[in-house]
N, C-alpha and C positions, 0 to 999 in steps of 0.2 A: 230695331233700336237705332237711334241716332248714335253716330260716332262719338260725339261729345259726352252724351250721357254714359255710353259704354266706357270710355276713359275714365270718368269720374268715378264709376262704380268699381273699376279695378283699382285705381288710386286708394279708394276709401278701405281697402283691404289692409293697407299699410300705414296709412295716417288718417287723422281727423282734420287737418287743415291744409289749405292751399294758400300760399302768399302771391298776391297777384297785383300787377300793374297791366291793366287792361287796355285794350285798343279796339279798332273797328274789326279786327280779326277774331273777336270773342262772342259774338251773338249766339252762337249755338251752346258755348259753354254757360253763358248767363242763363239762357233758358233751361238747361239741363240742372244747373244749381237750383233755380226757383222750384224745379220739380223734386230734386232729391234733398237737397239742404244737408248733403254730406258727400264729401269733406266740406267743411266751412271756408267760404271764400274770406280770406283776411286781406283787405286792401291795405297796402303800404306804399305811400304815394311817391317813392323813387326807387329805382332799381338797386342801387347800392344798398340801401337800407333793407328793402324787400329780400334781396340775395342773402344778406347777412343774417336776417330774421330767420329764413328758411334753414340756413346753415346752422343757426343756435338750435333750431327745433331738432335738427339731427342729432347734434351734440348731445340733446336732452333724451335720446333714445328712441325718437320717432323719424320717420323718413321725411325729410325736407323737401317740399315740392314747390317750385318757383314757376309761376305764368308770367311771360313778358311779352311785349308787343313787337313783333316783326324785327327788323334790322335796328330800329333806334334802342329798343328795350334789350335786345341782345347785347349791342355795343355798351349799353351803360352798366350791365352786369358783368361783364367778362373779367374784372379783376377780382371779384368776389369768387366767381367760379372758378379761377385759377388758384385762389387761396384754397378752396375746398379740394382741388385736384392734387396739389403739392403736400397737402396735409391729410389726404386720404380720409376725407369726409363725404359720405354719401349724399347725393343730391340727384332729383329728377327735376330737369329744366324743360318745360315744355313752352316753344315760342310760336306763336301764331305766324302766319305766312301770308303776304299779300295774295289777293285772288289772282288766279292764272287765266281767267276767261274773261273777255271783254263784255260779253253779254250770253244770254241762254239759261242763266241760273240766278236766283234770288241772291246769291252769293258772290255775283260776278261784280266787276269793279264798278265803283261809284264816286270815286274820288281821285284827284291827280295823284295823290302819294301812293297809289295802288300800283301806279306804273313805276314810279322813281324808286319805292321801296322793294320792287321786285327783284331779287337777287338770289344766289346760291348762298344763302346766309349761314348755312352749317360749315361752309368753308371759312368763316370769319372766326370759327370757334377752334382753338387749338387745344387747351387745357382741359380736356374732356377724355373720358374713357372710350366713350362711344357716341356718335352722332348720326342721325339719320333724318331725311325727310320722307315722311308718309305720303305716298303718291297715290295709293288706292286703298279705299275702305277696307278691301280684303286683307291688307297687311297690318291692320290695326292691331287685333288680338296678340299676334306674334312681337309686334314692336314694342308694345307696351310691356309684355312680360318680359322680353328679352332686356329692355332698358333696366328695369327694375332689377332683374338678376343681376346684370353686369354692376349696376351701381352698389348693391349689397355684397357682392363678391370681393374678396381680398385680392389686391389691395382696393379698399372701397375708394368711391370717388363720384363726381358728377357725371351725368349723361344729358345728352341734348336731343331732343325731338321738335322738328318744325313740321307743323300742320296747316296746310293751305286751307282758307276758309270754305272752299267748295267740299273738301273732304270732310271738314267737322260737321257739316250738315247733312251728310250722306247717311244711309242706313247700313247696318253692318250686322252680321250673323253674331249672335250672342254665343260665344264659345270660350272654353278655358284652354290657353296653352301654357302648360306647366314647365316652368323653367326655374328650378331652385337655385340658389346661390351656391357658390362652391369656395373651397378653401384649400391651400397648399398644404402638404404635410411632410414629415421628416422621417427618412429610414433609420432603422436602428443602427445601421453601420456609422453614420455620421454623428449620431449621439454618443457613440463609443469613442469615435475620434475626438470629439470634444471633451468627453469626461477625461481621457488620457492627457490632453493639452492643459486642463484645469489643474490636475493632480500633479503635474510636472512643475508648474509655475510656482514661484516664490514670491511674486510682487503683482498680482492680477488686478484688473479694475474693470468695472462696467461703465460704459459710456452709453447714454441713451438720451432720447430726445421727446419720442411719443409712444414709448412702450405701454403707457397707461392708457391707450385709447379704449380699452374694453376692461371691466372690471375683473374679468378672469385673467387677463394679462398683467394687470396691476398686482394681483394677489400672487400670481405665480413668480413674477420677478421679485416680490418681497420674500416670499418662502425660500427661494433659491439664494438671494443675496445674504440672508440671515443664516442659513444653515451652512454655506459654503464659506461665510465671512470674507466676501468679496465687497469692497467699497462701491458705491454707486455715484458717479458723476453725473450732474444735471438730474438729480432726484426730483426736481421740479423743472422741466424744460417747456416744452410747448404744452404738456399736460403734466398731472401729478404722477411720476412714474414709480415713485418710491416715498414712503412717508417722510415729511420733514423732520420727525422726532425718532426716526428709525436708527438703529445702532449703525448702520452702514452708511448714512447719509453724509456724504463728505463734500465740502465746499471747494477744497483744493487740492490736487494731486500731480505730482510731477510725472508727466508721461514719458520723461526721458528716462526714468527709472523703472518703468513698467516693463515686464518680460512676457505679459499676455493682456491684450485687450479684448474685451467682449463687446462688441457693438451691437446694440439692439434697437431697431427701428430709428436709425438717425443717418440722414444722407451726408452730413458735415460733422464727423466726430471731433475734428480738431482744425485749426486754421494752420496750414503748412507753412506759411510765412512766418509764423512765430513759434512753432512747435516741431521739432525734429522727433520722429518716433522710430525706435528699433524694437519692435515686439512683435510676437506672433498675433495674428489677428483671427477673431472668429466673429464672422457677421451673421447676426439673426434677423432675417427681415421677410416679409410677404413677397417682396420684389426687391431683392438685395442689388440688382444691377443700376436701379434709378436711371432707366433708359431714356426718360424724359430729359435728363441733363446731357446737354450735348458732349463736353469733355468732363472727363471724371478719372482720376488716377489714385483714390484711395485704395491701398492694397487689402488683399483678404487671403489668408491662407486657408481658411475653412469657410465656405459660403453656404448657408444654410437657408432654404426658402421654407419658411414655416411660419405658422402663428405663434406668438409669444409664449401662450401658456402650454401648447402641446410640446414646444421644445422643452421648456424648463420643468415640466412636469415629468418627463422622461429623464432629464439630467439631474439625478438626484445625488448630491454630493455633500458630505460633512467633511470639513477640514480646519485645522487650526493655522491661523497666519503667522508668518515668522516676524511680522512686526506688529507693535501694539497699537492697532488701528483705532480702537475704541478711545484710547487715550489722546491720540491725534485729533480725532473728531470732537472729543468733549474740549480739547483746548481752542479748536475753531469756533466752537459755540461760545465759549467764554469770551473770545475776542468779538465776537458779534454783539454781545452784551454790553461789554465796555465801549463799544463804539456808539451804540444806541444812547448810552448814558451820556456820552460826550455831545452827541448831535442834540440832545434834548435842551442843552443849556446854550445853544447857538442863539443868535437873534433872528436868523433866517431858516427856513424849512429846507432841509436836505431830503432828496428823494428816498433815501434809504430810511430816514425816520418815519416819512410819510409811509412808506411800505409796511414798516412795522406796526404802526398804529391801524393800518387798514387790515393787516392780518389779524388783528385782536377782534375784529368786527365778527369773525366766524361766519362770514357770508361767502358765497360762491363768488370768486373773482374772475372777470373777463379783463385781461391786461392788454391794452395797445400802447405800450410805452407808458411810464418809466417805471413802474412798481418792479423792485427787486425782490424776486420771491424767496431769495435766501433768507429775507429777514421777516417772512411770514410764517405761519404755521398751517401748512397744507399735508394733513395726515391721512385724507380719505380720498376715494376715487371720486374723480370729477369735482374737485373742490376748487381747481385752478385751470383756467385756459389761458394760454400765451399767444403770441403772433403766430399765424399760419407761415408755412415754410416760404410761399411766394413773397409774403410782407406786402401785399396791397392794402393801403390804408383805408380806414372807413369801415371796418368789419365790426368791432367790437360793440358798438351802440346798438346795432340791430341783432346781432348775435346774443348779446345778454339779455334782451326782451324775448327773442326766440326760445331760449333755454328756460326763461321763467315761464312761458306759455306752456312748454312741454312738461315741466316737472313741478312747477308751483314754488319753486325754491325761490328765496330772496337773492339778490345778486347785486354786486358792487362792481360797476365797469369803470375801470381806471384808462384814462386817456391822455396823450399830451394836448397841448392847445392845437397843434396843426392837426392830430388825427381827430380831435372833436369836430373840426369843420369838415374834414373828410367824410365824416360819418353822417352827413347831412342832418343838421339838429332839427330842422322842422319836419321832416318825415320821422325822425325819432320820437319828437313829442307826439306826433300823431298816434303813435302805437303805445308809447309809454304812458299816456294819460291812462289807459285802459290796464295796462300790465306795468305798475310802477316799479322802477328800480333806482338804485342810487349811483350817481355818477361823480367820480372825483377827478379833477383836471389837474394835472401836474403842469403848471404854466411856467416855462421858462423864456418865455418871449422869443423862441426861435425854434427852427427844426434842428434840434441838437445834433442829430445824426450828421447832418450836412457840416455843421461847424467841426465835429470830431473828424470827418474825412478830409477836411482842408488842413487840420493840424497833422494829420498821418502822412498827406502827400507832400506837405512842405514842413517837416519837423524843425527845420533851422530858422523859420521865420516866425515873426511876432505879427499878430493880428489884432486890432482894436475893435474891429467890427467886421460883420459876415453879410455884405450886401447880397440879397437873393435868399438869404436864409433866416432873416429877421422877420417876425410877425408880431403883432400885437392884438389878441383878440378882444381887449377891452372888456366891455359890460355885455358881449354877444351871449355868455351863458346865462345872464339875467333874465333873457328872453323867456326862459322856462316858467316864469311867474305869469305869463300871458296865458297859459293852460292851466293855471292854479297850482303850479310847481313851486317847490321851495329851492331858494338860492341863498348860498352864503359865502363870503370871500374871507380867507384866512391868510395870514402872511408870517406869523410867528409859531414857532413849535409849541408854545403852551397854549395855543388856540386850538390846535389840531384834534385832540381827543374828544373834546366836548362837542365840536361841530360835527365831527363824523358820528358820534351818537345821535345828535339831533337829527342828521340825514337819515340815519337809519330808522329812528322812530317815525319820521314822516312816511318813510316807505312802508313800514308796518301798518300804517293807519291808512294807506292808499294814496299817498301822494308821492309823485316823483321828484327827485331831489338832486341837486348839483352842489357839490361842495367844490368851490374853486380856489386852489392853493397856489400861491406864488412860490416857486422854488429856485434853488440855486445848485449848481453842481461845482464840485471842487476839482 
């Protein structure tokens, strides 16, 4: 059996699609795909969008597989791969590699770039769990099995395989090398210590960011927080970690008053520059050291390497809080309602108001700036996905489409004007035409994070404009009409609800849609 055919057969055990930006390194894989027709090759004509779509496919519960072209394809996809790495999203990245022989094989070099693109390209890739160049056909069965094992083991993440053209056309012995994913566990002694710390605490709080990566994790955190009556900060962070309407979903909590903080799957629980903490810390994480971060000083009194569900299923606690938390939480919710009513009466659209209206759509949200999840209703597992930890822009357009492909669920993708451009709109249109989604652009005519940084660094100065941070995408999003999509521009709050409903209806009828909203920040 040819190496390429063997690889596709192994991949098909875990997924039914491969997202590909091919090159001259892929003849053997194209031949194998014509024969097998499984997994299906999905062409996405830019690596940023292709990698994002594969990432969204993984978020939808299937293994995202990305195939890219040698050095150029690898370099183009690195930012999205880094997103997957820091946010613990499994990806199998396969990169072709330039032929290494000048002659003697039908796969030998035939183009000038086959010399100039010859490099130790796996050395270009930092943010992966494992990387390897397959040098001999005999290595293929173990390399593929190990790659998938490492990608799916906790902490999950991307892996990278480089395959020279000569290897891809070679014959390989068909055999199975069994390597199952593995997961960390927690000893009972540490559970008992954690239980003792919780029962002694008078003002505990849970801080998380992506504890909702898996449905069993989401459910276990919810059950624990509800029974132990401990409030959850960042109940919607990078993922939905706890229901927005849950009794312990809190928007604001003074960490200076906490005597116990339970950190769950969060690398940055607070910003030390703005917050002083004097509390005992329990950290629960599949990799609590975050060893890829060079300098890290967040304390930890009890560090537990465990999956979220295993830890909380063992830590069964019922307690009565000393403070009336439910009253505080209800008051915060009333304050949000009052704020939305005030924002609705303005002449311009505030991002919090737009966030509220988007939440009413009851679609799965992929948010890459500026939706505020505190103003939405995200009560179920995987109803919201926020910016990956690395923050490489351009991920949401592709990821939203990939998620819809994996799950069949309708999606609304929220992006800023800058991140819309980073998402490579033309490549996005290419795949969204077949898998339509709703896009809402929060257009503030700038990279707002840059403006905010200028104000933070120079708090005493006044700035009338921000050269280098100001952009205007003008009618660029209207180009979706060129593929038969729907476009609408809104700039007043009373236009938002109807426009979003029209966009949702278009998507339901099979037409991709963009609602382009002009917003302002207070």
